[in-house]
N, C-alpha and C positions, 0 to 999 in steps of 0.2 A: 125644418127650422120654424121657429115661431116668428111672429111679426116683429120686424126690426124697428118699427116706430115706437116711441116712448110715450107713455101716458103723462099728461101734465099734472100739476098739483091740483087739489080739489077745486081751487078757485078758478082754474083755467079749464074751460070745456075742451074735450078731446079734439074737436074740430077747429080749435083756434091755435093749434101748434104753430109756432113761428117757422118761417123759412129763413135760415141764417144767410148772411152775406157769403157769397162764394159757393153756396150749396144749391144744386138744382131743385126746383120744386118737384114734389112727388108726382109721378105720372098718374093720370086718371086710370082708375081700375076698370078694366073691361074684361068680362069673363071670356075665357078662351073659347068656350062652346056657345058664345052668344048667338051665332048663326049655326043651326044644325048642319053638320057635314062640312062646315067651312071654318076650321080652326084658325084663330087669329092671335097675334102677339098683343102685348099691352098697348102698343101704339096703333093697333088696328090693321097691320099688314099681315098678309097671309104667311103662315109659317112655311119655310121651305121644306119640301119633302112630304107635306101633308097630303093624304089621299082621301078617297071617298070613305074609308073606314072610320074617319074621324080622329085618328091618332095624330097628335101634334108632334112634329119632329123638328129639331134644330140640330143640324149637323149629325153627331153621333148619339143624340139624346132624344128620348121619347118623353114628352110631358105627361105626367100623371095627374097632378093637382097643384093648385096654388097654395103656397104656405104663408106669404106675407108680402107687404108692400112697403118700401122705404124710399128715402130721398134719392138713393143711388141705384134704384132699380127694384124690380119685382123678383121674388124668390119662388121657385117651383120645386116640387118633388118630381124627379125625373129618373129615368133608367138609362144608363150608359150601355148601349147595345153591344159594343165590342168587348166589354169586360163583364157584362151582365150584372151590374151592381147599381143600387139605388143611390142617388146623389142629390144634393141641393144645388139647383141651377139658378144663378143670378143673372138676369138679363137687363142690359142697359135700356132704359125707356126712350131716351132722346137720341138725336143724331148730331148734336153739337160737337165740334172738335174738342172743346175743353172737357166735355163730359167723357169723351172717348179716352183722352189722355189720362184723366184722373182714374177712370175705370181700369185702364191697362196698368197704371202705377199700383193700384190696389192689388191686382193679381201678382205683380212682381214682388211687392213687399211681403204679401202673405205667403208666397211660395218660398221666400228666402228664410223664413223663420219657422222652425219645426220644434214643437214642444207639446207634451201631453195635454197641457191646459189651453192650447190654441186650436181653433177649428182648422183642420188640415185642408190645404188647397190641392186639388188633383190636376186640373188643367184649365186653360183659358183659350179663347179663340174667337173667331168671327165666321158667321155663316149667313150669306145673302144679306149682308149689311147689318146684321144683329151681333152685337158683342156680348159674350157670356163668360162667366166664371163657374166652373164645376168644383164643388167643395164637399167636404164631409157632411153627411146628413146626421145631425144630432137629434136622436129620438128622446124627447123629454119636454121639459118646460123651460121658459126663461125665468130668470130671477124676478122679473116684473110680474109674471104669472103667479109665482110662488107668494110674492108679497100681497097681491090682490086676494089670493085665497086666505092668507092669514088675516087680512082685514075682514073678510066676509065671515070668518069663524070667530071674530072678536078676540083674536090673539095679539093684535097690535103688530109687532115685528117678529123676527125670528129669534130662537134661543141664542144667547151670546156665543156659545160654543160653535153652533152651526154658522153664525155670521163670521166668526173668526176663521173657520175652515175655508169658507168661500173667499174671504179677503186674502188669505194666504195663497190660495191657488191662483187667483188673478195676479197677485204681486209677483209670483214666480214666472207666470207667462210674460208679464211686462218686462221683468228683468231679462228674460231670454231675448226679447225683441230689442231692448236697449243695448245689451252686450253684443248682439249679432250685427246690427246695422244702425245703432242709435235711433231706433224707431220710437216715435211718440204716437200713441193711439188717438188722442184728442177727442174721444167720444166714449169714455167709460161711463156706463149707466146700466141699470138693471136689465134693460131690453137687449143688451148686447152680451149678457152673461147667460150661458146655457147650462142647465142642470139635467144630467141624464138620469134614467131610471136606476142605474147602478151607482149613483152618487158622485159621478165624475163632474168636474167643473170645466167648462170650455169658454174661452173668450173669443168672440167673433166680430165680424164687420169692421174691416180696416178701410172703409170707404173714405174716412177723413184722416187716415194715418199719414205721418210725415217722417221721412228719414233725413236726419241732419246730414248735410253735405250731398244729398241726392239731387236729382234734376227735378226741381219743382217750379221752374220758370213758367210764369203765366198761370199757375194753378192756385197760388195763394198770394194775394196782394196785401201790402201793408195797410192796416186799418180794417181789414175784413175780419169777421168773427167766425170761428169754426167751433162747433160743439152744440150741446143741448143746454138751454138756459138753466134748467133745474140742477145740473151737475157740473157746470162749466167753471173753470178756474178764473180767478180775477185777471190774470195776464191774458187769457184767451178772451175774456169779456172786453178788455181794453183794445183788443186787436193787435197785441204785441207780436211782432214778427219773430223775435228771438225768444223762444221758450225751450224748455228742456223737459226731461222725464218727470220733474216735480209738478208739472201741470196735471199729469195723469194721477199722481199721488193725491192731489187735491180732489179730483173727480172721484177717485176710489174712496176717499174719506167721506164725500157726500153720499156715495152709494152705501157705505158702511153705516153712516148715520141713519139712512132710510131703513136698512135691514134691522137695526136695533130698535128705533123709535116707532117704526111704522109710518113715518112721514118724512118728507124731505127737509133739509136744513132751513131753506128759505121758501116762503110761499108768497104769492101775489096774484092780483087780478089780471096781470098782463106780463109778457116776457120782460119788458123794460123794467118793471118794478123788481122782478126777481134778479135781473142783471145788476141793478144798482145796489141791491143788498149784498151780492157777492163782492162788489167793489168796495163798499163803504160801511156796511152794517157790521156791528161787533160779531166776532166769531160765535156761532151758536154753542151754548153750553148744554151738552146732552144730559148732565145731571139734573137740570131743571125739568127735563121731560121724564127722565128715568132716575129718580133719586137712589134707587136700590142698585144701580149699576156698579160693579166693582171699580174701584178707583184706578187701577192700572189700565183697565179698558177705556175709561173715560179720558185718561191722559193720552192714550194712543190716538183716539179720535180727534182730540183737540190739536195735537201736533200735526196730523194730516191736514187739518183745515186751517192752518195758519195763512193769513192773508198775504204775507211776504214769503215768496217762494224760498228764500234763503233760510228761513226758519223751519222749514219742513225737513224731512229726513234727507241726509246728504247723499244717500245711495239706496238702491233697492236692497242691498245686503243688510244695511242698517235697519231698514223697515222690516224686512223678513225676520231679522233677529229679535226685534222688539215684539212682533206678533207672536213668535214662538215663546218668548218669555211670558207674555200675558196668558197664552194658552196654558202654560205650566202653572201660573199663579192662580188661575180660576178653576183649574181642573179639580173636580171633587175627589176627596181622598178615597182610596180603595177600602171598601167595607166587606168583611168576610160575611158571606150569606150562610146563615144557619139553617139546617134542614128542619122542617116542621115535624118530622117523624122522631119518635123517641130513640135515644141512643141504644144500640144493641150491645149488651155486655160482652166483653171478650171471653171466649171459652177458656176454662182453666187449663193450665199447662198439663200436658200428658205426663202421667207417672211412668217413669222409666223403670223397668224391672232390674233387680240387682244383677250385676254381671255373673254369668255362670262360671263356676270353677272348672278348670280343666280336669278330666278324669284320666289323663295320660299317666300321671305318677301311680295311681291305683292299678291301672292295667299293667303297668310295668312291674309292680310288686307281685301281683298275682302270677304274671308270666315267669318271674324269677323263682317263685315258690314251686311252680309246676316243673320248671326245668331242674331245680334242685332235687325235687322228689323223684323225678324220673331217673336222674343220674344216680341217686342213692340206691334206688331199686336195682338198677343195672349193676352197680358195683357189688351189692350184697349177693345178687344172683351169681355173679361171676366168681365170688369167693367160695360159695358153697358147691358149685358144680365141679366134677372131676375134670382134670386136664385131659386134653386129647391124647389117646393112646395109653392112658393110665387105668383102664378098666381092670378089675380083679381077675386073676387067672386061677382056674380051678386046680392046676397042678403045682401052683407055686404060692407059698405063704410068705407074706412080707412081715418078718418079725423084727421088732426094734432091736438095735444094738447100741451099745454105749461106747463113748469115747470121751476122753478128757478134754475139757475146754477151759481155758484160762478165763476167769471172770474177774473183772475189776482188779487187774494187776495181781497175779498169783504170787508175786514176790513180796506183796505187802505183808507186814507182820500180822499175825492173827487170822489170816485168811487161808483156808485150805483149798486145795484143788478139788473140784467136784466133777462128777461125770454127768453128761446129758445124753439122753437117747437120741440116736440118729437113725434115720431110715435108709435102707439100701436102695429103696425104690426111687 
């Protein structure tokens, strides 16, 4: 994970970041390998289980390198030996009872909310007096890093579509926490939003989170202020004890303003000046900074930054619905991409040959003629040939004889009987 501390406005030097009431001061940074062969914790105590090899060990975890330092502890890249996986290990710097209670509460709250846009908590525990939280290691940058890079490149802020995508992911993570246990993050800022190389958005650091109805006795006192001045809500700046999820919506609106404009909504030479602007200055008009910004997007930012919490979105569902409507409104229309190559003419349709006529009738006629010819030849041959046993005998002559045959009614008048020859053979 990247550094959990947040950069101040340009007028505030980084080393003048305020320590808010109720928040422990950041621990002094001490390199773990400050003394060769003698690994130490941020507080200077010898890590339990460390040997002459120089490998720093806390319980089941081997320290690899330091990732960052925040008000609620230092964060290290570590390897969990039992599962052979790399994690982010957060170690509490002090030994005060209030710090331990808040640290344990952060672990419980984070473990109770599971969402793709929330940094996952694996386990928490204590080893040789050191309290730790093992969590998902997010490989990538923080939103704060991304905004610094955009400034260095002269781009100002992020593209509106990208800013909307990040805002939507954080809103969904906050909605899950609110619906699960009425969780209020109370420290939404670019330094707590992580962007992976794959484009995923993760919200982390629940060190100041609060669950309504939970056991917070002794952890937050009336009149104390929790949050980061550059992104804090007016009700948090006043130290109101009774706040709800709309405080996070305001802080998310400040973060969104920063993403679009490349600068925070309010700037000042000291934290008190910035806090007073959150309380009493007119709501910042982003169109004065970005006149070309789409009107639906400007209205969304203005509503999230309302000074009176009742005038903000009444639920995360309403906020998410408006973000999605703005996304649809500013999405560029789909344009068909024409190929630079000339169009290839379609081949002419194939010429189909005429259907072939069947020759079966012709074959049938020829066959019929042949059969008829053969039959005629056989019949003529049989008529001319002598009958069986009728061969002429040399001793006998077959002479014709005559007999009377009645032809066509012999009794008819005018007709005479005539004789026809008959053969005795």
